[in-house]
C-alpha positions in Angstrom: 86.4 98.8 -21.6 84.9 102.0 -22.8 81.1 101.4 -23.3 81.2 103.2 -26.5 83.3 105.6 -28.7 82.0 108.1 -31.2 83.9 110.2 -33.7 82.9 113.6 -34.9 84.3 115.4 -38.0 84.2 119.2 -38.4 83.3 120.0 -42.0 84.5 123.1 -43.9 81.3 125.0 -43.1 81.8 124.4 -39.3 79.1 121.8 -38.9 79.8 118.5 -37.1 79.1 115.1 -38.5 78.9 112.3 -35.9 79.7 108.6 -36.3 78.6 106.6 -33.3 77.3 103.1 -32.3 73.9 104.7 -31.3 73.3 106.5 -34.6 69.9 105.7 -36.3 71.5 105.7 -39.7 73.5 102.5 -40.1 75.9 104.4 -42.5 77.0 106.6 -39.4 78.1 103.7 -37.3 81.9 103.4 -37.2 84.2 100.4 -36.8 87.9 99.7 -36.3 88.6 102.8 -34.1 92.3 103.0 -33.3 94.8 105.6 -32.2 98.3 106.2 -30.8 99.9 108.7 -28.4 103.6 109.4 -28.1 106.2 111.7 -26.6 107.2 113.9 -28.3 104.0 114.7 -30.2 101.0 114.0 -27.9 98.1 112.5 -30.0 99.7 110.7 -33.0 98.1 108.7 -35.7 94.5 107.5 -35.5 91.9 105.9 -37.7 88.2 104.9 -38.1 86.3 102.9 -40.7 83.0 104.5 -41.8 80.4 104.1 -44.6 81.3 106.1 -47.7 79.6 109.4 -47.0 77.2 111.0 -49.5 77.5 114.4 -47.8 81.2 115.1 -48.6 83.7 114.1 -51.2 86.9 112.4 -50.0 88.9 115.4 -51.0 86.8 117.7 -49.0 87.4 115.6 -45.9 91.2 116.3 -45.9 92.4 118.4 -42.9 89.0 118.2 -41.3 89.3 118.3 -37.5 88.4 115.0 -35.8 87.6 114.0 -32.3 87.0 110.6 -30.8 85.2 110.7 -27.4 83.3 108.4 -25.0 80.7 108.7 -22.2 80.6 112.0 -20.5 81.9 113.7 -23.6 85.5 112.8 -22.5 88.0 113.3 -25.3 90.1 110.3 -26.1 91.8 111.5 -29.2 92.0 114.7 -31.3 93.6 115.2 -34.8 92.8 116.0 -38.3 92.1 113.9 -41.5 95.3 113.1 -43.3 94.2 110.4 -45.7 90.9 108.9 -47.0 91.3 105.4 -48.4 88.9 102.9 -49.7 88.3 99.7 -47.7 85.6 98.1 -49.8 82.9 99.2 -52.1 80.9 100.8 -49.4 83.5 101.7 -46.7 86.4 104.1 -46.3 89.0 104.6 -43.7 89.7 108.0 -42.2 93.3 108.2 -41.3 94.1 110.9 -38.7 97.2 112.7 -37.6 97.7 114.5 -34.3 97.6 118.2 -34.1 101.3 118.4 -33.4 101.6 118.1 -37.2 100.4 121.7 -37.4 103.9 122.6 -36.3 105.1 121.4 -39.8 102.6 123.3 -41.8 104.6 126.4 -42.3 108.0 125.5 -43.8 109.2 129.1 -44.3 108.7 130.7 -40.9 111.6 132.7 -39.7 112.4 134.6 -36.5 115.4 136.4 -35.2 115.4 136.1 -31.4 119.1 136.9 -30.5 122.1 136.6 -32.6 125.8 136.7 -31.5 127.2 135.1 -34.6 129.9 137.6 -35.8 130.1 136.0 -39.2 126.6 137.3 -39.9 128.2 140.8 -40.1 129.4 141.5 -43.6 131.2 144.0 -45.7 129.4 146.9 -47.6 127.8 145.9 -50.9 129.2 147.2 -54.2 126.4 149.9 -54.4 127.3 151.1 -50.9 131.0 151.2 -51.8 130.4 153.4 -54.8 128.6 155.8 -52.5 131.4 155.7 -49.9 134.1 156.4 -52.5 132.4 159.6 -53.3 133.5 160.9 -49.9 136.2 158.5 -48.6 139.6 157.2 -50.1 139.8 153.8 -48.3 137.1 151.4 -47.3 137.8 148.9 -44.5 135.9 145.6 -44.3 135.0 144.0 -40.9 137.5 141.6 -39.4 136.5 138.9 -36.9 139.0 138.4 -34.2 138.8 135.3 -32.2 139.7 135.7 -28.5 139.6 133.1 -25.9 137.0 135.0 -23.9 135.8 138.0 -26.0 135.4 137.3 -29.7 135.1 140.6 -31.5 134.4 142.5 -34.7 137.0 145.1 -35.7 137.2 147.8 -38.3 140.9 148.6 -38.8 142.6 151.6 -40.6 146.2 151.2 -41.6 148.7 154.0 -41.0 148.9 156.4 -44.0 145.3 155.8 -45.1 143.6 159.0 -46.2 139.9 159.7 -45.4 139.2 156.1 -44.4 135.8 154.5 -43.5 134.8 151.1 -42.3 131.4 149.6 -42.2 129.8 146.3 -41.2 126.2 145.3 -41.9 123.9 142.7 -40.3 120.9 141.4 -42.3 118.0 140.3 -40.0 116.3 138.8 -43.1 113.1 139.4 -45.0 110.2 140.4 -42.8 112.5 140.9 -39.7 113.5 144.0 -37.9 115.9 144.8 -35.1 114.7 145.9 -31.7 118.1 146.5 -30.1 121.8 145.9 -30.4 124.1 145.3 -27.4 127.8 146.3 -27.7 131.0 146.5 -25.7 133.2 148.9 -27.7 136.9 149.7 -27.4 139.2 151.9 -29.5 142.6 153.6 -29.1 141.5 156.3 -31.6 141.1 159.9 -30.6 137.9 161.9 -30.7 138.8 163.1 -34.2 137.6 159.7 -35.4 133.9 158.7 -35.3 132.4 155.4 -34.4 128.7 154.6 -34.2 126.4 151.5 -33.9 122.8 151.3 -35.0 120.4 150.2 -37.7 119.6 151.1 -41.2 116.7 150.7 -43.6 118.7 149.1 -46.3 122.3 148.3 -47.3 123.0 151.7 -48.8 121.8 153.5 -45.6 118.9 155.4 -47.1 117.7 156.0 -43.5 119.4 155.1 -40.2 119.1 155.3 -36.5 122.3 154.9 -34.5 124.2 156.0 -31.3 126.0 159.2 -30.8 129.7 159.2 -31.6 131.2 156.6 -29.1 134.8 157.9 -29.6 134.9 160.7 -27.0 138.6 160.7 -26.4 141.8 158.7 -26.7 141.4 155.0 -25.7 137.6 155.2 -25.6 135.5 152.3 -24.4 131.8 152.0 -23.9 129.1 149.4 -23.2 125.5 149.8 -23.9 122.3 148.8 -25.7 121.1 150.8 -28.7 117.3 150.7 -28.9 116.3 152.5 -32.1 113.0 154.3 -32.5 112.7 153.1 -36.1 112.1 149.4 -37.1 114.8 148.6 -39.5 116.1 145.3 -41.0 119.8 146.0 -41.0 122.3 146.3 -38.2 125.0 148.9 -39.0 128.4 149.8 -37.6 130.5 152.7 -39.0 134.0 154.0 -38.3 135.5 156.9 -40.2 138.1 159.7 -40.2 138.6 162.8 -42.3 142.3 163.2 -42.6 145.4 161.0 -42.8 145.9 158.1 -40.4 149.2 159.0 -38.5 152.2 156.7 -38.9 153.3 154.3 -36.3 149.9 152.8 -35.2 146.9 151.4 -37.0 143.6 152.7 -35.8 140.7 150.4 -34.9 137.1 150.4 -33.7 136.5 147.1 -32.0 133.1 145.7 -30.8 133.0 142.8 -28.4 130.0 140.8 -27.1 128.0 142.1 -30.0 124.3 140.9 -29.8 121.4 141.6 -32.2 117.9 141.2 -30.7 114.9 140.8 -32.9 111.7 142.7 -32.8 109.3 140.2 -31.4 108.0 141.7 -28.2 109.6 139.2 -25.7 111.1 140.4 -22.4 114.8 139.9 -22.1 116.0 137.6 -19.4 119.4 137.6 -17.7 121.7 140.6 -17.3 124.0 142.3 -19.9 126.2 141.3 -21.5 124.6 137.8 -21.4 120.9 138.8 -22.0 118.7 136.4 -23.9 115.3 134.8 -23.6 113.8 132.0 -21.6 113.0 129.0 -23.7 109.4 128.9 -22.4 108.8 132.5 -23.6 110.3 131.6 -27.0 108.0 128.6 -27.4 104.9 130.4 -26.4 105.7 133.2 -28.9 106.7 130.8 -31.7 103.5 128.7 -31.3 101.3 131.8 -31.5 103.0 133.1 -34.6 103.8 129.9 -36.6 101.1 127.5 -35.4 98.1 129.7 -34.7 95.5 126.8 -34.7 97.2 125.5 -31.4 96.5 126.8 -28.0 98.8 127.5 -25.0 97.4 127.6 -21.5 98.7 129.2 -18.4 100.4 126.0 -17.2 100.9 124.0 -20.4 104.4 125.4 -21.0 106.7 125.0 -18.0 108.6 128.1 -17.1 112.3 127.5 -17.9 115.3 129.1 -16.1 118.1 128.9 -18.6 118.7 132.1 -20.6 119.1 131.3 -24.3 121.7 133.8 -25.6 121.9 132.5 -29.2 118.7 131.7 -31.2 118.0 132.4 -34.8 115.3 130.5 -36.7 116.2 131.0 -40.4 113.2 129.7 -42.5 111.9 126.3 -41.4 109.1 124.8 -39.4 108.3 125.7 -35.8 108.8 122.0 -34.9 112.5 122.5 -35.6 112.5 125.4 -33.2 110.7 123.4 -30.5 113.3 120.6 -30.9 116.2 123.2 -30.7 114.9 124.7 -27.5 114.1 121.3 -26.1 117.7 120.2 -26.6 118.7 122.6 -23.9 116.8 120.7 -21.3 114.0 121.7 -18.9 113.8 122.2 -15.1 114.9 118.7 -14.5 117.9 118.8 -16.9 116.0 116.4 -19.1 114.7 117.3 -22.5 111.1 118.2 -21.8 108.2 116.2 -23.2 106.2 118.2 -25.7 103.2 117.8 -27.9 99.5 118.5 -28.4 96.6 117.0 -26.4 93.0 118.1 -25.5 91.7 121.2 -27.1 94.7 121.5 -29.4 96.8 122.6 -26.4 100.6 122.5 -26.8 102.4 121.3 -23.8 106.1 121.4 -22.8 106.8 119.8 -19.5 109.4 117.8 -17.5 108.8 114.1 -17.7 107.0 112.9 -14.6 105.6 116.3 -13.5 102.3 116.1 -15.4 99.8 113.4 -16.4 98.3 110.6 -14.3 99.7 107.6 -12.5 97.8 104.4 -13.2 97.7 101.0 -11.4 96.9 97.8 -13.1 96.8 94.2 -12.0 99.2 91.8 -13.8 97.2 88.8 -12.8 94.0 90.3 -14.3 94.6 92.4 -17.3 98.3 93.4 -17.7 100.9 91.6 -19.6 104.4 93.2 -18.9 107.5 92.8 -20.9 110.9 94.3 -20.1 113.9 95.0 -22.3 117.3 94.4 -20.7 119.9 97.2 -20.1 122.7 97.7 -22.6 126.2 98.9 -21.9 126.2 100.8 -25.2 123.9 103.4 -23.6 125.9 104.0 -20.4 128.9 106.3 -19.9 130.4 108.2 -16.9 131.1 111.6 -18.4 130.5 113.7 -21.5 132.5 116.2 -23.6 130.5 118.7 -25.7 132.0 120.5 -28.6 130.3 123.8 -29.7 131.0 126.8 -31.9 131.4 130.3 -30.2 130.3 133.6 -31.6 133.5 134.0 -33.5 133.2 130.7 -35.2 135.8 128.9 -33.2 135.2 125.3 -32.2 135.6 124.8 -28.4 134.9 122.0 -25.9 133.5 121.6 -22.4 134.2 118.5 -20.5 134.7 116.9 -17.1 137.7 117.7 -14.9 140.9 116.3 -16.3 139.5 115.9 -19.8 141.7 118.5 -21.4 138.7 120.5 -22.7 138.9 124.2 -23.2 136.6 124.5 -20.1 136.3 121.8 -17.5 133.3 121.4 -15.2 132.5 118.7 -12.6 128.8 118.8 -13.6 129.8 116.9 -16.8 130.7 113.8 -14.7 128.0 111.4 -13.5 128.6 111.0 -9.7 125.9 108.3 -9.3 127.5 105.1 -7.9 124.6 103.2 -9.3 125.8 104.0 -12.9 127.9 100.9 -13.8 129.9 102.9 -16.3 131.6 104.7 -13.4 133.6 101.4 -12.9 135.3 102.0 -16.3 138.0 104.6 -16.1 137.6 107.3 -18.8 134.2 106.1 -20.1 133.4 109.4 -21.8 131.3 110.2 -24.9 131.7 113.3 -27.1 128.8 115.1 -28.7 128.9 118.0 -31.2 126.4 120.8 -31.3 126.1 124.1 -33.2 126.5 127.7 -32.0 126.0 128.2 -28.3 127.6 129.6 -25.2 129.9 127.8 -22.8 127.1 127.5 -20.3 124.7 126.3 -23.0 127.2 123.5 -23.9 127.4 122.5 -20.2 123.6 122.5 -19.9 123.4 120.2 -23.0 126.0 117.9 -21.5 124.0 117.7 -18.2 120.9 116.8 -20.2 122.8 113.9 -21.9 123.9 112.6 -18.5 120.4 113.0 -17.0 118.8 111.1 -19.9 121.0 108.1 -19.4 120.1 108.0 -15.7 116.4 108.0 -16.5 116.8 105.4 -19.1 117.7 102.5 -16.8 114.7 100.3 -17.6 112.5 100.0 -20.6 109.7 97.6 -21.6 106.0 97.4 -22.5 102.7 96.4 -21.0 99.5 95.3 -22.7 96.2 96.1 -20.9 92.7 94.9 -21.8 89.4 96.3 -20.7 88.5 98.5 -17.8 91.4 97.9 -15.7 93.3 101.2 -15.0 92.9 103.0 -11.7 94.5 106.5 -11.3 96.0 108.0 -8.2 92.6 109.3 -7.1 91.1 105.8 -7.1 89.0 106.3 -10.2 88.8 103.2 -12.5 88.8 104.1 -16.2 89.1 102.2 -19.5 92.6 101.5 -20.7 92.0 103.9 -23.6 92.4 106.8 -21.1 96.1 106.1 -20.7 98.4 108.2 -22.8 102.0 109.0 -23.3 103.4 111.1 -20.5 101.5 109.2 -17.8 103.0 106.7 -15.5 101.9 103.2 -14.6 102.4 100.7 -11.7 102.0 97.0 -12.4 100.9 95.5 -9.1 101.6 91.9 -8.1 104.4 92.1 -10.6 106.7 89.6 -9.0 109.8 91.8 -9.7 109.1 92.1 -13.5 108.9 95.8 -13.4 109.9 98.4 -10.8 107.2 100.6 -9.3 106.1 103.6 -11.4 107.1 103.6 -15.0 107.1 106.4 -17.5 105.0 105.8 -20.6 106.5 107.1 -23.8 104.0 105.7 -26.3 100.6 104.0 -26.4 98.5 102.2 -29.1 94.9 101.5 -28.5 92.4 99.3 -30.5 88.7 99.6 -29.6 87.8 96.4 -31.4 89.8 94.4 -28.9 89.7 97.0 -26.1 93.5 96.5 -25.9 96.2 99.2 -25.1 99.9 98.6 -25.4 102.1 101.0 -23.6 105.8 101.4 -24.2 107.7 102.2 -21.0 110.7 104.3 -20.1 112.2 107.5 -21.4 112.5 107.1 -25.2 116.0 105.9 -26.0 118.5 108.4 -27.2 116.0 111.3 -27.1 118.8 113.8 -26.6 120.8 112.3 -29.5 117.9 113.0 -31.9 117.5 116.6 -30.5 121.3 117.3 -31.0 121.0 116.2 -34.6 118.2 118.7 -35.0 120.1 121.4 -33.1 123.0 121.1 -35.6 120.6 121.2 -38.5 119.0 124.4 -37.5 121.9 126.3 -36.0 123.8 128.6 -38.4 127.4 127.7 -39.0 
């Protein structure tokens, strides 16, 4: 076991108070040191019992950073004080929470990354209409036209209208501004009509920054990105004509593949018209903005490859955003592990690509226990229902499923999956707004999770019994969620290296219990969160 453990508390003035078994003052000797780790989350709850301090009130201890460490100053746990409760007349228990809870501290953080939701474009306000009617006779509201491949927003003038105008506004939200707007415009109107796309300072267009007239001739079409020089909150589309709309044909200004990009400084990924942002870039930005007490190192966030083309975080915690991005899967098509470990460093990594691999002896210190498999968690294919930019519900599914889009990647081809013996063993999962490829990616993550979920169980370890891949023997308290473990001399009880999803350690008994296997239905939890934070 660890020879000793000490706990230090950082007070409001920055000074550290240490509790340790070697302290001269008996009041500073701790007892009942415990903590947990988990994925997602990293360091979870912890606690220590100490003598009631005379140097600080219990109220003043709340949110104080705490660290538990052992010989060599090796950190075993980091968190902050959540509760201070009385144990007896002379003792209190400091209950800790891991630093991942900092992701929940700001419940009103918002950020526009990229928005293709056409329903977010609305008609002019009453105040704006009054201004328009001083010049124009007819005001057209935007119409959303659902197309199988190119949902669009249209401003339409009916034949016979005199001096018509149509406008659509997009509100990025308080404190948000727009960095650019991508458009794919088409119109059968002549150059006598005017169509422009840009941004405005408010909903009465006190100031604006928009493209030149895009209607340069009959049957005009144009694609492009408008990057304004001014930082404005509102997106703005205008279509107008001075004169009478000729009989025989309505006039329209139609914008397809409309995408609004927020002003956050991230570099776009992908190619137009499907530009967006990498999930890894989004997470690094979000942590720096909404959880500034956390750190991000050069390798703590794994570089992702999937381009996120729809992402709006409309007032909530950054934890919700982390879960939303994680639902799209990492490099291994599994939802990434994430949390906060040493030095308050946030990590987002594919399970099995980080951490340490431990070896323990069953006949000496390890007591394994295994849960049996369940057919409830096994299926052969998946159908994913999603909402496209026009608000239409669509599905992606395996070949022969009758989905709007069929893809062989949504069938598990692994012969070791027993569900493949059952014809048509398919599950359906509903998500929020995403693209077709995004829905396929989520489906792949669901299939990958069940493949990784084949065996689960637990192992209890006592004392100094764990050896890592480098041959170094350490106390069991060094084992944490995200590591892997091999139980030697196991007699077939457990397969070789098992993923650890949760640990609980008690220093009084020098006992660590590790739960093994990918946490069950991890994707299901993420999908529920994805629906909760995605606009509908």
